[in-house]
C-alpha positions as semicolon CSV with decimal commas, in nm:
position;residue;x (nm);y (nm);z (nm)
1;X;-3,795;-4,020;0,474
2;X;-3,452;-3,998;0,310
3;X;-3,298;-4,250;0,549
4;X;-3,587;-4,493;0,495
5;X;-3,542;-4,463;0,118
6;X;-3,160;-4,466;0,126
7;X;-3,049;-4,647;0,444
8;X;-2,681;-4,623;0,340
9;X;-2,698;-4,252;0,431
10;X;-2,800;-4,319;0,792
11;X;-2,460;-4,277;0,957
12;X;-2,330;-4,002;0,734
13;X;-2,332;-3,626;0,781
14;X;-2,495;-3,589;0,440
15;X;-2,858;-3,663;0,530
16;X;-2,912;-3,346;0,729
17;X;-2,711;-3,139;0,481
18;X;-2,895;-3,276;0,177
19;X;-3,234;-3,213;0,338
20;X;-3,133;-2,859;0,440
21;X;-3,004;-2,788;0,091
22;X;-3,327;-2,918;-0,064
23;X;-3,529;-2,696;0,173
24;X;-3,321;-2,392;0,077
25;X;-3,373;-2,458;-0,293
26;X;-3,743;-2,523;-0,236
27;X;-3,774;-2,191;-0,051
28;X;-3,618;-2,011;-0,349
29;X;-3,850;-2,186;-0,599
30;X;-4,075;-1,966;-0,814
31;X;-4,383;-2,154;-0,693
32;X;-4,301;-2,042;-0,340
33;X;-4,230;-1,680;-0,424
34;X;-3,861;-1,712;-0,509
35;X;-3,680;-1,674;-0,837
36;X;-3,560;-2,027;-0,915
37;X;-3,741;-2,220;-1,188
38;X;-3,630;-2,553;-1,038
39;X;-3,711;-2,734;-0,716
40;X;-3,563;-3,031;-0,530
41;X;-3,879;-3,226;-0,458
42;X;-3,888;-3,514;-0,209
43;X;-3,874;-3,755;-0,503
44;X;-3,569;-3,575;-0,646
45;X;-3,408;-3,573;-0,299
46;X;-3,444;-3,952;-0,278
47;X;-3,310;-3,990;-0,633
48;X;-3,015;-3,766;-0,535
49;X;-2,947;-3,981;-0,228
50;X;-2,964;-4,305;-0,424
51;X;-2,727;-4,175;-0,689
52;X;-2,489;-4,032;-0,428
53;X;-2,442;-4,365;-0,248
54;X;-2,406;-4,570;-0,565
55;X;-2,053;-4,697;-0,632
56;X;-2,051;-4,528;-0,973
57;X;-2,074;-4,183;-0,814
58;X;-1,835;-4,255;-0,530
59;X;-1,568;-4,334;-0,787
60;X;-1,676;-4,080;-1,049
61;X;-1,390;-3,987;-1,279
62;X;-1,423;-3,696;-1,521
63;X;-1,216;-3,882;-1,778
64;X;-0,893;-3,691;-1,730
65;X;-0,799;-3,854;-1,404
66;X;-0,967;-3,585;-1,194
67;X;-1,226;-3,701;-0,946
68;X;-1,528;-3,477;-0,937
69;X;-1,748;-3,423;-0,634
70;X;-2,001;-3,709;-0,600
71;X;-2,248;-3,487;-0,412
72;X;-2,262;-3,237;-0,698
73;X;-2,248;-3,494;-0,978
74;X;-2,533;-3,695;-0,828
75;X;-2,741;-3,379;-0,769
76;X;-2,692;-3,267;-1,128
77;X;-2,802;-3,605;-1,261
78;X;-3,091;-3,631;-1,014
79;X;-3,262;-3,304;-1,095
80;X;-3,055;-3,046;-1,285
81;X;-3,023;-3,201;-1,630
82;X;-3,204;-2,977;-1,875
83;X;-3,222;-2,683;-1,634
84;X;-3,108;-2,349;-1,780
85;X;-2,743;-2,273;-1,695
86;X;-2,817;-1,967;-1,477
87;X;-3,072;-2,159;-1,268
88;X;-2,837;-2,458;-1,247
89;X;-2,557;-2,236;-1,114
90;X;-2,790;-2,072;-0,861
91;X;-2,904;-2,411;-0,730
92;X;-2,547;-2,535;-0,708
93;X;-2,442;-2,226;-0,513
94;X;-2,726;-2,278;-0,263
95;X;-2,644;-2,645;-0,227
96;X;-2,272;-2,582;-0,186
97;X;-2,346;-2,347;0,104
98;X;-2,547;-2,615;0,286
99;X;-2,318;-2,906;0,202
100;X;-2,003;-2,705;0,283
101;X;-1,831;-2,752;-0,051
102;X;-1,588;-2,503;-0,197
Protein backbone atom coordinates (compact mmCIF):
# COMPACT_ATOMS: atom_id res chain seq x y z
CA UNK A 1 0.00 0.00 0.00
CA UNK A 2 2.74 2.46 0.96
CA UNK A 3 4.75 1.78 -2.20
CA UNK A 4 1.65 2.21 -4.38
CA UNK A 5 0.92 5.53 -2.69
CA UNK A 6 4.55 6.71 -2.58
CA UNK A 7 6.46 4.94 -5.38
CA UNK A 8 9.63 6.94 -4.62
CA UNK A 9 10.06 4.75 -1.52
CA UNK A 10 10.17 1.51 -3.51
CA UNK A 11 13.94 1.00 -3.58
CA UNK A 12 14.69 2.37 -0.15
CA UNK A 13 15.11 0.59 3.17
CA UNK A 14 12.53 2.91 4.70
CA UNK A 15 9.32 1.23 3.52
CA UNK A 16 9.69 -1.84 5.70
CA UNK A 17 10.98 0.22 8.63
CA UNK A 18 8.18 2.79 8.40
CA UNK A 19 5.53 0.07 8.24
CA UNK A 20 7.09 -1.79 11.19
CA UNK A 21 7.27 1.42 13.20
CA UNK A 22 3.62 2.21 12.42
CA UNK A 23 2.63 -1.32 13.52
CA UNK A 24 4.54 -0.92 16.78
CA UNK A 25 2.83 2.39 17.52
CA UNK A 26 -0.55 0.94 16.53
CA UNK A 27 0.01 -1.98 18.93
CA UNK A 28 0.69 0.48 21.76
CA UNK A 29 -2.42 2.55 20.96
CA UNK A 30 -5.05 2.91 23.70
CA UNK A 31 -7.74 1.54 21.37
CA UNK A 32 -5.76 -1.68 21.14
CA UNK A 33 -5.07 -2.04 24.84
CA UNK A 34 -1.87 0.01 25.02
CA UNK A 35 -1.16 3.32 26.67
CA UNK A 36 -0.55 5.66 23.73
CA UNK A 37 -3.27 8.17 22.86
CA UNK A 38 -2.02 8.43 19.27
CA UNK A 39 -1.92 6.01 16.37
CA UNK A 40 -0.17 5.94 12.99
CA UNK A 41 -3.09 5.00 10.78
CA UNK A 42 -2.62 3.84 7.17
CA UNK A 43 -3.61 7.33 6.03
CA UNK A 44 -1.02 8.90 8.36
CA UNK A 45 1.59 6.39 7.17
CA UNK A 46 1.01 7.46 3.56
CA UNK A 47 1.13 11.13 4.58
CA UNK A 48 4.41 10.41 6.42
CA UNK A 49 5.84 8.72 3.32
CA UNK A 50 4.81 11.56 1.03
CA UNK A 51 6.32 14.17 3.32
CA UNK A 52 9.50 12.13 3.79
CA UNK A 53 10.25 11.91 0.06
CA UNK A 54 9.43 15.55 -0.66
CA UNK A 55 12.45 17.73 -1.44
CA UNK A 56 11.54 20.10 1.39
CA UNK A 57 12.10 17.39 4.00
CA UNK A 58 15.19 15.94 2.39
CA UNK A 59 16.85 19.33 2.72
CA UNK A 60 15.21 20.34 6.00
CA UNK A 61 17.27 22.94 7.84
CA UNK A 62 16.42 23.89 11.42
CA UNK A 63 17.43 27.48 10.73
CA UNK A 64 20.78 27.41 12.47
CA UNK A 65 22.57 25.45 9.80
CA UNK A 66 21.85 22.10 11.44
CA UNK A 67 20.09 19.52 9.34
CA UNK A 68 17.44 17.65 11.25
CA UNK A 69 16.35 14.10 10.53
CA UNK A 70 13.84 14.03 7.64
CA UNK A 71 12.28 10.79 8.90
CA UNK A 72 11.44 12.33 12.26
CA UNK A 73 10.49 15.76 10.92
CA UNK A 74 8.11 14.26 8.37
CA UNK A 75 6.57 11.94 11.00
CA UNK A 76 6.00 14.83 13.38
CA UNK A 77 4.27 16.86 10.69
CA UNK A 78 2.29 13.87 9.41
CA UNK A 79 0.68 12.84 12.67
CA UNK A 80 2.25 14.23 15.86
CA UNK A 81 1.34 17.91 15.71
CA UNK A 82 -0.96 18.66 18.61
CA UNK A 83 -0.14 15.42 20.44
CA UNK A 84 0.75 15.86 24.13
CA UNK A 85 4.53 16.01 24.69
CA UNK A 86 4.76 12.76 26.69
CA UNK A 87 2.85 10.80 24.02
CA UNK A 88 4.90 12.46 21.28
CA UNK A 89 8.15 11.39 22.96
CA UNK A 90 6.86 7.83 23.45
CA UNK A 91 5.93 7.55 19.77
CA UNK A 92 9.28 8.96 18.69
CA UNK A 93 11.13 6.47 20.90
CA UNK A 94 9.19 3.56 19.36
CA UNK A 95 9.79 4.84 15.86
CA UNK A 96 13.49 5.45 16.45
CA UNK A 97 13.88 1.82 17.53
CA UNK A 98 12.34 0.56 14.28
CA UNK A 99 14.01 3.08 12.00
CA UNK A 100 17.40 2.66 13.70
CA UNK A 101 17.94 6.30 14.57
CA UNK A 102 19.99 7.45 17.53
